[in-house]
N, C-alpha and C positions, 0 to 999 in steps of 0.2 A: 553702547545700548545693546546691539545687537549679540557680543559674546554675553554680561550679565544676564539678559533673555534665556539665551541657551543654557544656560549653568543654571537657570533656576529650573528649565523643564529634567533638564538628568537627571536634577540634586537626588534624588532617592535611585533611579533606571542606571549613573551612572558615576558616581561619587567623584569619585578620581575625573574626571575630563568635567564634571562640574569645577571641581578647586582649580583643574587649570586655566580655564576657560573667564574663571574668576580673574583671576588674575591676571588673562590676555588684555581682562575690560581695563583692568588697575593702571596699568601698562599705558594704556590708550589715552586716559586720561593727565597723568603725570607732565607738573607741570602747568596746567592749563587753570582758568578757571570758569568751572562749570555746576559748580553751587551746589544745591545738597543730591545732585547726581557721587559726590565724592562720599557721601553717605552712604549711600542706596548701596554702588560697590562692593561698601566695607563693610555693611551689612548681605553682601552677601557673599562674599567669604568669606565671612565669619558660618553662615550658612552649612556651603558649601563645604567648611573641615569640619561643622558638624556631620553629618553624614558620611564623610569620609573616617569619623569615629578620630578624629583628630583633634582633643581637648588643648592644647599649647596651643597652637594657630587657630584654634575655635575662640581662643582668651584673648589673642593677639589682635586681630580684625574685632573682634568685640569690641574690646574698650577701645581703636578707632576708631570706629566706627560710633560711638556713642561721646568723644571727643570733640567731634565735629558732625555732630548732628543740632549742634545749635546753629550752623550757618544759614546765613539765608539767601534765597533764591534769585538769580542773576536772569538777568533776559537767555527767553530760548533755553532756561530749567526745561533739560528731561526727568526727573524730579523730583519735582513741585511736591509732592507726595511725600517725599522722606521728612514727615516735619519729627518733634525729639517724640511724641510718644508714638509714629509705626515707627520707627528705628527703636524703641524701646521695645517695644510688644516685641518686632520679631529675635530681636535677640533672646527677649524672654524663650520665645521657639525655640530656641537651642539651646538653652540652659533646661528648660524640660527632656530636650531630648538627649541629654545630659545625664539628665535623672539629676539634678538638680534644683527643684524646685522653689527653696528657699531664695534661689536668687532668683528666681524666674518671678514669682510673688514681689520681691522688692522691687523689682525695675515697672511690674505692671505698676503696681498700687502706686506707685509715682506717678505715673502718667497718668492716671484714672482720667485727671478731671481737669486736661491738659487738650483734651482732644478740642482741631477745629470743629467747626461745623459743616467742614464742605468737606468729610473723611467718617460720613455716617457708614459705610460698611467696614472698612475698615475698623473702627470701632466697637461695629460689633463685630466680628471674628477677638478683639482686644479681651471684647466682653465674653465671650466662652471660653476664650484659654486663660483668663483666670476664674471663670468658675470649673474650669480642669486641675489649673494648679494648686486648688486652696481641693478640690476635692483629692489631687493627688498625696498632698501634705493628712488628710483626713480627718480639717475642718469644716466636719462635716455646716454646723453653726451657722458661719460663716459663707459660706457656699449657700444656705436657703439664704443666704439673706442677697445671694445677690445673685438669685437663677430665675429673677422674671426679668429682669430688666439683661442679661444677658439672651433668654427665650426672645422677650420683645424688641431687643435687635435688629435679633436675627434674623426675625416675623417681617420686620418694619421689611430690610431690607438683607435677605438671604443670600450667598455666596457660598461658593465650593469648599473653599476656609473657617468660616465660621460653624458652617457642616460637618466641615471633617471633626474637628476640635468637641462638638456636641457629642460626632458619635464615636471619640476618646472617652467622651467623661461616663456616655452609656456604657459601652466594653465596661471602663474598670466598676462602674459600681456593681452593675452583674454580676462579675466575677465579686465583687462580695458580700450580695446579698446572701455569698453561700454558704459564709456565717458568719454575717452581722445581718441581723431579721430587723433594726435601728428605725425608729421613727424618720429619723430626720433623713436614712440615704433609702426607704422606704419612698418619700419623699423627694427627693430629690429625684429619685429613676421615673416614678412615675411622669412630674414635670418637664422632662426631659426628655422622656419616650412620647408626651402628647406633641411636643416639638419637632419631633421628626415623625411625624407620624406619616404614612402614606411614604414615606423613605424606603429607595428599590433595596440599601445593604437592610439587615435583621438586628 
């Protein structure tokens, strides 16, 4: 667990070390019955590979994480949170990191209605991530269908991760608004900026 958490902390600062730490975490559980922790570590290995810009390794670890995401938790499971929807959302983050929003969208939509009631904060992150993915695909009408839910869930259970996704939405929309004055894009911008009102990052 410690190695996995350190890998997550170092993800953007030192991707190479993050890869090594995630691999160490995987070695530590090899051959042991750890329940959902195995899926969580595979997810971390995938995200570390994404940060290190290693697409083949990302896809290998992502496939493994998605393959074992159906694992039921065991007694004293250290990653009960690693449900199918959670793992899929995190792998979608990796696909977005490789500018492959089509695959991210497929994962997010497949699990959009499968979140447990006790994972509202993670669900809010996934909603914001889905919104960003739709915007990346220029599907503004679908994004408008999801923006109110994404904002509502973010405001109900705010987190740095959801805020980061909404900031990325705002950045993309601001950049595109220079050449695209369409009403859907303008509406998305207003709603996202309202949700981020008071955000220290302009």
